[in-house]
Backbone as CSV, one residue per row, in Angstrom:
resi,resn,N_x,N_y,N_z,CA_x,CA_y,CA_z,C_x,C_y,C_z
1,MET,144.127,122.544,23.562,143.021,123.286,23.556,143.214,124.570,24.356
2,LEU,142.792,125.669,24.042,143.030,126.719,24.902,141.952,126.663,25.897
3,ILE,142.608,127.132,27.084,141.757,126.955,28.317,141.778,128.574,28.965
4,MET,140.544,129.133,29.110,140.502,130.480,29.354,139.478,130.641,30.403
5,ASN,139.837,131.214,31.612,138.529,131.544,32.538,137.996,130.221,33.058
6,ASN,138.812,128.948,33.080,138.261,127.719,33.343,137.264,127.242,32.457
7,LEU,137.302,127.577,31.122,136.497,127.055,30.131,137.445,126.355,29.044
8,ARG,137.103,125.058,28.717,138.128,124.323,27.667,137.307,124.864,26.415
9,TRP,138.182,125.395,25.429,137.695,125.934,24.252,137.446,124.911,23.050
10,THR,136.531,124.053,23.393,136.405,123.233,22.239,135.886,123.583,20.875
11,ARG,136.019,122.675,19.989,135.295,123.124,18.570,134.214,123.545,18.623
12,GLN,133.235,122.926,19.425,131.920,123.207,19.472,131.836,124.742,20.364
13,ARG,132.401,124.653,21.248,132.518,126.038,21.959,132.742,127.318,21.237
14,ARG,133.888,127.012,20.433,134.260,128.029,19.605,132.987,128.460,18.428
15,LEU,132.445,127.424,18.070,131.585,127.802,17.019,130.262,128.453,17.463
16,ILE,129.801,128.131,18.868,128.793,128.629,19.533,129.044,130.134,19.870
17,ALA,130.524,130.407,20.427,130.993,131.636,20.668,130.738,132.503,19.260
18,SER,131.471,131.886,18.457,131.351,132.577,16.991,130.143,133.066,16.578
19,ALA,129.012,132.229,16.825,127.816,132.543,16.416,127.226,133.664,17.043
20,MET,127.628,133.919,18.275,127.326,135.026,19.095,127.881,136.260,18.932
21,GLU,129.068,136.354,18.064,129.955,137.635,17.911,129.082,138.570,17.389
22,GLY,128.957,139.710,17.768,128.593,140.779,17.148,126.928,140.886,17.142
23,ARG,126.311,140.058,17.779,124.752,139.701,17.758,124.146,140.904,18.633
24,ILE,123.099,141.488,17.884,122.358,142.505,18.729,120.772,142.148,18.813
25,ASP,120.585,140.797,18.287,119.172,140.332,18.317,118.827,139.461,19.631
26,HIS,119.881,139.222,20.533,119.641,138.445,21.601,118.856,137.324,21.481
27,PRO,119.722,136.473,20.811,118.975,135.062,20.249,118.942,134.040,21.478
28,THR,118.192,133.072,21.368,117.902,132.029,22.421,118.811,130.838,22.089
29,ALA,119.046,129.999,22.891,119.813,128.891,22.549,119.359,128.065,21.237
30,GLU,117.839,127.997,21.436,117.386,127.177,20.212,117.707,127.744,18.859
31,GLU,117.617,129.324,18.685,118.041,130.058,17.582,119.281,129.699,17.122
32,ILE,120.369,129.737,18.053,121.646,129.422,17.781,121.913,128.007,17.435
33,TYR,121.125,127.085,17.988,121.362,125.533,17.651,120.920,125.504,16.141
34,HIS,119.542,126.066,15.823,119.227,125.876,14.622,119.912,126.473,13.499
35,GLU,120.436,127.775,13.745,121.599,128.308,12.624,122.760,127.406,12.487
36,LEU,123.270,126.824,13.708,124.583,125.902,13.543,124.013,124.715,12.617
37,ARG,123.009,124.195,12.961,122.523,123.028,12.162,122.297,123.253,10.783
38,ASP,121.680,124.394,10.500,121.339,124.939,9.187,122.685,125.213,8.383
39,ARG,123.955,125.169,9.141,125.286,125.355,8.424,125.917,124.148,8.291
40,GLY,125.365,122.907,8.814,125.869,121.697,8.789,126.731,121.285,9.878
41,GLU,126.680,122.115,11.026,127.449,121.890,12.128,126.806,120.830,13.100
42,PRO,127.512,119.891,13.460,126.976,118.738,14.205,127.195,119.164,15.832
43,VAL,126.083,119.509,16.158,125.984,120.134,17.674,124.571,119.903,18.370
44,SER,124.519,119.533,19.400,123.344,119.138,20.209,122.767,120.356,20.849
45,LEU,121.384,120.542,21.100,120.838,121.684,21.622,121.259,121.675,23.055
46,ALA,121.565,120.578,23.788,121.973,120.567,25.089,123.360,121.180,25.295
47,THR,124.218,120.912,24.156,125.594,121.627,24.161,125.483,123.123,23.989
48,VAL,124.607,123.585,23.043,124.246,124.713,22.988,123.893,125.572,24.265
49,TYR,122.943,125.051,25.029,122.405,125.439,26.377,123.630,125.508,27.262
50,ARG,124.365,124.665,27.376,125.605,124.404,28.352,126.402,125.322,27.994
51,THR,126.931,125.702,26.856,128.030,126.388,26.261,127.549,127.904,26.488
52,LEU,126.195,128.243,26.287,125.862,129.668,26.248,125.780,130.116,27.761
53,ARG,125.374,129.231,28.597,125.260,129.580,30.181,126.702,129.529,30.752
54,ALA,127.692,128.749,30.337,128.916,128.707,30.722,129.601,130.051,30.274
55,LEU,129.513,130.286,29.225,129.905,131.705,28.620,129.460,132.905,29.523
56,ALA,128.036,132.889,29.858,127.442,133.809,30.552,128.349,133.755,31.907
57,ARG,128.298,132.559,32.579,128.958,132.536,33.778,130.323,133.161,34.029
58,GLU,131.182,132.739,32.758,132.482,133.370,32.680,132.466,134.763,32.120
59,GLY,131.434,135.470,32.031,131.383,137.085,31.650,131.549,137.125,30.250
60,PHE,131.516,136.295,29.216,131.662,136.342,27.967,130.350,136.961,27.317
61,LEU,129.183,136.596,27.896,127.813,136.870,27.500,126.976,137.487,28.562
62,ARG,125.834,137.986,28.409,124.835,138.259,29.455,123.664,137.232,29.181
63,GLU,123.104,136.857,30.197,122.075,135.978,30.109,120.623,136.970,30.546
64,ILE,119.836,136.693,29.641,118.661,137.424,29.840,117.392,136.490,30.269
65,HIS,116.921,136.833,31.428,115.793,135.955,31.839,114.548,136.853,31.765
66,GLY,113.413,135.942,31.856,112.141,136.526,31.455,111.042,135.624,31.119
67,HIS,110.128,136.095,30.491,108.961,135.340,29.940,109.613,134.622,28.662
68,GLY,109.331,133.405,28.534,109.673,132.591,27.392,111.102,132.074,27.800
69,PRO,111.823,131.646,26.726,113.147,131.177,26.934,114.281,132.306,27.098
70,ASP,115.156,131.814,27.604,116.166,132.762,28.175,116.958,133.341,26.955
71,ARG,117.620,134.502,26.790,118.115,135.108,25.808,119.497,135.411,25.992
72,PHE,120.482,135.570,25.149,121.768,135.694,25.281,122.496,136.848,24.427
73,ASP,123.179,137.848,25.127,123.683,139.086,24.718,125.197,139.054,24.691
74,PRO,125.930,139.227,23.586,127.509,139.364,23.608,127.803,140.532,24.229
75,ASN,126.980,141.516,24.361,127.483,143.014,24.863,127.419,142.916,26.523
76,THR,128.484,142.654,26.865,128.358,142.638,28.348,128.762,143.988,29.236
77,ALA,128.942,145.010,28.210,128.803,146.395,28.984,127.578,146.572,29.636
78,PRO,127.562,147.449,30.801,126.184,147.679,31.306,125.230,148.495,30.253
79,HIS,124.176,147.968,30.261,123.059,148.594,29.330,121.897,148.010,29.695
80,TYR,120.881,148.655,29.100,119.381,148.045,29.486,118.605,147.538,28.175
81,HIS,117.635,146.948,28.604,116.800,146.219,27.615,115.300,146.437,27.492
82,PHE,114.723,146.071,26.610,113.210,145.994,26.433,112.835,144.757,25.789
83,ARG,111.889,143.921,26.436,111.350,142.700,26.209,109.704,142.939,25.596
84,CYS,109.586,142.383,24.603,108.023,142.507,23.935,107.474,141.097,24.528
85,VAL,106.373,141.688,25.130,105.573,140.525,25.922,104.729,139.816,24.728
86,ARG,104.768,140.247,23.587,104.024,139.484,22.504,104.943,138.368,21.790
87,CYS,105.859,138.910,21.251,107.046,138.069,20.452,108.002,137.502,21.373
88,GLY,108.231,138.016,22.406,109.586,137.672,23.360,110.763,138.163,22.839
89,ARG,110.954,139.039,21.845,112.164,139.510,21.702,112.577,140.625,22.401
90,VAL,114.017,140.563,22.420,114.743,141.406,23.345,115.394,142.620,22.562
91,PHE,115.394,143.777,23.019,116.124,144.810,22.335,116.850,145.628,23.360
92,ASP,118.307,146.187,22.881,118.974,147.031,23.655,118.268,148.638,23.435
93,VAL,118.143,149.144,24.683,117.593,150.437,24.723,118.720,151.561,24.871
94,ASP,118.706,152.406,24.195,119.668,153.723,24.210,119.300,154.787,25.310
95,VAL,119.499,154.034,26.410,119.370,154.912,27.582,120.571,154.866,28.402
96,PRO,121.069,156.015,28.797,122.413,156.097,29.558,122.332,155.078,30.769
97,TYR,123.359,154.347,30.845,123.398,153.524,32.295,123.447,154.416,33.270
98,ARG,122.727,154.033,34.525,123.017,154.939,35.563,123.664,154.290,36.701
99,GLY,125.039,154.520,36.699,125.913,153.591,37.493,125.595,154.067,38.992
100,GLU,125.001,155.310,39.311,124.763,155.521,40.683,123.543,154.664,41.260
101,LEU,122.980,153.824,40.484,121.959,152.791,41.071,122.813,151.589,41.678
102,ASP,124.160,151.439,41.249,124.833,150.322,41.637,125.225,150.603,43.247
103,ARG,124.882,151.986,43.701,125.150,152.253,45.085,123.899,152.503,45.924
104,VAL,122.956,152.131,45.415,121.580,152.312,46.304,121.610,151.445,47.539
105,ASP,121.221,152.082,48.544,121.002,151.429,49.840,119.561,150.557,49.884
106,VAL,119.732,149.225,49.632,118.502,148.414,49.508,118.245,147.915,50.826
107,GLY,118.900,148.022,51.883,118.755,147.581,53.273,119.811,147.161,54.175
108,ALA,119.694,146.817,55.383,120.974,146.397,56.050,121.307,145.063,55.755
109,GLY,122.581,145.107,55.591,123.259,143.669,55.301,123.565,143.311,53.881
110,PHE,122.801,144.253,53.112,123.072,144.040,51.514,123.950,144.990,50.863
111,THR,124.596,144.283,49.869,125.682,145.089,49.163,125.446,145.059,47.762
112,VAL,124.858,145.937,46.995,124.560,146.126,45.542,125.898,146.010,44.793
113,THR,126.137,145.149,43.803,127.260,145.309,42.989,126.693,145.657,41.487
114,SER,125.424,145.425,41.144,125.139,145.872,39.805,123.591,145.939,39.758
115,HIS,123.100,146.298,38.645,121.734,146.295,38.423,121.439,145.973,37.015
116,GLU,120.136,145.875,36.915,119.468,145.584,35.355,118.241,145.963,35.513
117,ILE,117.962,146.560,34.292,116.553,147.200,34.196,116.053,146.653,32.607
118,VAL,115.022,146.066,32.686,114.270,145.072,31.481,112.835,145.995,31.535
119,TRP,112.653,146.970,30.520,111.174,147.298,30.359,110.498,146.244,29.455
120,GLU,109.416,146.189,29.627,108.205,145.206,29.131,107.227,146.115,28.464
121,GLY,106.960,145.543,27.285,105.913,146.155,26.441,105.488,145.600,25.066
122,ILE,105.002,146.364,24.184,104.864,145.788,22.923,105.987,146.529,21.771
123,CYS,106.640,145.645,21.185,107.701,146.059,20.092,107.136,146.727,19.004
124,PRO,107.570,147.603,17.996,107.207,148.078,16.820,106.531,147.234,16.035
125,SER,107.066,146.009,15.852,106.398,145.044,14.794,105.248,144.379,15.378
126,CYS,105.093,144.057,16.529,103.998,143.587,17.117,102.819,144.675,17.122
127,ARG,103.121,145.836,17.404,102.213,147.032,17.244,101.679,147.099,16.023
128,LYS,102.355,146.951,14.864,102.220,147.186,13.718,101.220,145.897,13.188
129,GLU,101.412,144.852,13.695,100.574,143.626,13.268,99.425,143.895,13.915
130,GLU,99.232,144.356,15.152,97.881,144.604,15.930,96.932,145.397,14.918
131,GLY,97.742,146.539,14.263,96.854,147.551,13.507,96.249,147.091,12.323
132,SER,96.796,145.712,11.975,96.532,145.165,10.580,95.125,144.464,10.590
């Protein structure tokens, strides 16, 4: 078994990591679980949660917390997000990353190493449903 960054790359971990490749929809663990089960893969929801969190800890994914279930993003480059308060979906935002915010003085004794911005509001799909 390949061991990388302290992770044992089991068949299930490879399946879960593969299911995340190239995703821009920021899926939840449950969405990945159902997708794999629909393909006939024998994987438990607990394994999917543990694996996604382990991949995030090791820097292979970003974990996005907020209202509702946590979501996961395979794009680990610094970027911003928008979360819909109605449906819970998360979207990448095409706003340039402001690296200077990583050097903001937030008070004595603190050292900033990075920052995240997640705007919240209503996505176009939910706005369209409101108008119907």
